[in-house]
N, C-alpha and C positions, 0 to 999 in steps of 0.2 A: 569499556573497550577503548583503547587509546586511538587517537587520530591516526597514528602511524600505521595501525593495522589496516585502516581503510585506504591509506595512501598506497600501501603495499598491495592491497587487493586490486586497486585500479592499475597499478604498474604491472602486476602479474598478468593482466589481460593483454599486455602488449609485448611480453617477452617471447621471443621465438624459441620454441621447444625443438629439440632434436627429433628428426623424423624417424618413426618406428615403422618397420616394414609391415607389421600386422595391422597398423592403422589404415593402410590402403584397403584392407578388406572389411573395414568397419562399416556397418554392424553385421555380424554373422550369426547373431542369436537375439532373442528378445531383449528389449530395453525396459527397465523399470523406472517409473516416474513417481517419486515420493512427494506427497503434498501434505502440508501441515494442518489441514482442516478436515473436519468430518464430511461424509458424503452429503450432497445437497448444497444449495447456495451458489452464488455467482462464481467464486473462486474454483469450486469443484467443477462447475460446468465448463469453465475455460480450460482447466487442466485436461479434462476428458476430450474437449474439442481438439486441442492441440495434439494429444496422444493419438487420436484417430487419424489426423492428417499426417503426423509424423510416421505412423505405421505404414500408411500408403506410400509415402515418399521413399522409405528405406526398405520396404518389402519385408518387414519383420514385425512381430507382435510388439506392441508398446502397452505395458500393463501399469495401471494407476494404482498406487498403494496409499490409502488415506492413513496418516499417522499423526493425529492430533495429540496435543499435550505439551506442557512446559513452555507455552507461549511460542510454539514452533521449534523449540530446541530439540525435541526428539527427532523430528523429521530432518532438520538441518544437520544434526549430529550423524544420522545414518548416511547422509549424502557425503559429508566431510570425510567420514572414515571408510567409505566404500573403496574397493580397488580402483586404481587409476586407469580403468579400461573403457570408460564411457558408457557402461551399461547400467549405471545408476545415476539418474538425474533428479534434480529437485525443482519443484515449483515454489515460488516465494513471492512475498509482497512486503510492504513497509514494516509491518509488525515483526515477523520473524527475522527479516534481513537487517533492520536498522534499530527500531525502537526497543524491542525486547533485549537485544544484546547490550544496549546502553544501560538498561535498568537491572539486568541480571548481574548478580555478584559471582556466580559460579557457572559459567557456560562450560559444557563438557568438550568444547572444541574452540579453536581460534577462527576468527572470520577469514584469516589468510589461508585456512584449510579449504576454502570454497573458491571456485573459479566462476566469475560471471560469464554466462553464455549469451543471453539475449534479454533485453527488456522488450516485451511484446505489446504493452499497453500502458497508457496513463489513465488512471481512474480518478473520478471526481467523487471522493468518498462522502463529503459532508456539505450540507447546506445549513447556514445559520438561520434558525427559525425562532419565532416568538409565539407565546401563548396568545389565543384569540382575545384575551382581556387586556393585553398590553397595547397602549395607544401609540403605536409606532408602525410606519409602513416602509421605512427605509433604514439604512445602517446609521446614518447621522441622527435620525429620529430616535432609534433604539438607544444609542449612546447617550443622547440628551436626556431621555427618560431615566436611564440607569444612573447617570451622574448627577441628576437633579434630586435624587432621593436622599433622605437623611441616613438611611441604612443601605448596605449593598443589595443589589438585585441578585436573586438566586438563579443559578444555572445548574443544569443537570449533566451528568455524563454516564457512560456505560460502566463506569467503575474507576476507582483510583488508579492513576497512571495509564488509563486507557487512551487510545488515540484521540477520542473526542475530548477527553480532559486536557491532554497536551495541546490540542489545537486551540481550545478556548484560552488556555494560559498564554500561548504564543500570541494570539490576537489581542487579548486584554492588555498585554504589555506593550504591544505596538500602538494601540489606540487609546490607552489610558481609560479603559472600559472598566468601571467599578462593579464587579460581580463577585459572588461568593459561591464556592463549589459545593454541590451536593452529589456525592457519588451514589450510583445505583448498582445493583447486581444484574447488569445487562441493559440493553437499549430499550427493550419493550416496556418494562415498568416505568422507566423514565419518561417515555413518550406518553404514556397514559396520564401521568401527572402534569405533563406539559399541556395536553389537551384540556385538562381540568382546571388549569390556571394555578396549580400549586407551585409550579416552577414558572419562571418568566421567559427563559430562553435556553438554547442549547445548540450544539452542532449535532445534527442528526444525519444519518446516512441517506443519500439521495433516494435510493430505491424505496425506503420506508417513508421518507418525508413527502415525496412527490404526490402520491394519491391523497394524503391528508391535506396538503396545501390546496390541491385542486378541488377538494370537497369543502374547503373553508374551515377545517378543524385546526389548522396551524397557519401561521403567516410566514411566508418565505421572505427573508431579509437579504441574504447574499450568499453566493456560492464560494467555497473556500479554495479556489484555485484561479489560475489566470485565464481559463477558458470557461465559457458558460456551459452548463449541462444541457445535453439534448433532451433530458427529461423535464427540465424547467427552463426552457429557452428564454423566457421573458425576465428571469431573475438575474440581476447584475452580479458580477463577481465582486469580491472584496476589493480587488485591485481597481476595478472600474469605479467603485464607490469611494475612492479616495486614499487607498493604501496600496500603491503600485508594486511595492516590494513583497507584499504578502502572498504566500501560496502554501497550501497544505495538500497538494495533489498527491495521490498514491500511485502505485505501479503494480503490474504483474510482470514476472520474469522467470527465467530458468537459470539454475546454477548447477555445477558439478563439483566433484572433488578437484582440488588444485593439482592433484597428481595426474590428471588427464592430459595427454599430450596436446600440444597446440594445434596439430593438424586436425584432431577430432573436435576441439573447441571451435575451430573455424568452420568445420563441416556442419556441426550442429547449429552454429549461428546462421549459416546460410539457409539451412532447412527452416529454422524458426522464422527468419525474415521472409522467406518465400511463402510460408503458411500465412503469416500476418498480412501479406500483400494480396492474398487470393481473394477474389470477389466474394466467395461464400463466407469467409471469416470476417471480412470487412462488413458485410451485411449483418452477420451475427453480432459483431461488436456494436454496430449502430443500434441494434435492438436492445443490447445490454446497457447502452449509455456510456460506453468507454471508448477511448481514442486509441487507434492502432499506432504502434511505434515500431520502427525498424532502425537498428543501430548496431554498432560493433560491440564486441565484448569490452573493449577499453572504455567506450562511452558509458556503458552500463556501470562499470567499476567506478568511473568518475562521478556518476550520479549518486552511487552509494556513499562515496566519500563526502559529497556536498550535503546529503541528507543527514549523515552522521554528525557533521559539524553543527548543523542547525539544531537538531533535537538534543544533542549532548550539551550544547551551550544552554538551552532552555532548562534541562534537568539540573545542570550545575547551578544555574542562577536561582532556580525556584526551590531546589532541595526536594523535588518530587521523588518519591520512592514507590516501588510496586508493593 
């Protein structure tokens, strides 16, 4: 997907749409929220949390439809091609919104077919961990151990072109970290080999890594974003450990068809920001280990553009394919 598509996506969030009289009565019937993941897990919980609060605010039913498949393409396509009436919304995150479109050769939609509504959270997806048999307690120590070996140190990922793979490639290029990729079919088998010492290191999702770190089964080295994780508050960030420009934070947010009038986009943005600011949701977010965000549709579009630039440059330079 070309950079121009994301620039247009950001710009579209600022274009004033003509006011439609029927938009004043929105919503007058149930709203559908399409999410690109199967039921269960953090993303599904957050989708349903916001659907429940949105239903209360608009006095209409808000129904969640789980539509996994195609790396998020099935869900995003159904949102992009929905009527422009605001009754079909999409929940999204960095995979479906940024990474998968970069890697996909044949998306059934253009990203300019989607309108950013609101980013609601910054998530801290990964912590860099080391196997218990690796003699390193810090980021500089891990790099020294890896670069001092005659052969590259092995790192694992949840799969080729997965976000954990891309994050390690991004970091290894920034730090001159000599590691060799071993892709797995999912995070769980990779973590088993990490604990056994078959692998030396990996970026592991914080929710999986935290209990293993606390029990001594893995060593936490650094968190992959600019803020520390509430689940591992004593673990420094990679930025704190000497790489101030490095960040691989993720996000949760909502999108709609680009055909939706600006008045409805702004109305939904106001609802989502109010929900995010509510004490109940902030308490839930704290328990989830994610950071609440309130911003405009334009700001969300600009974030998507920046993330697209970062990850597409990495894919282009490394030749990574899905």
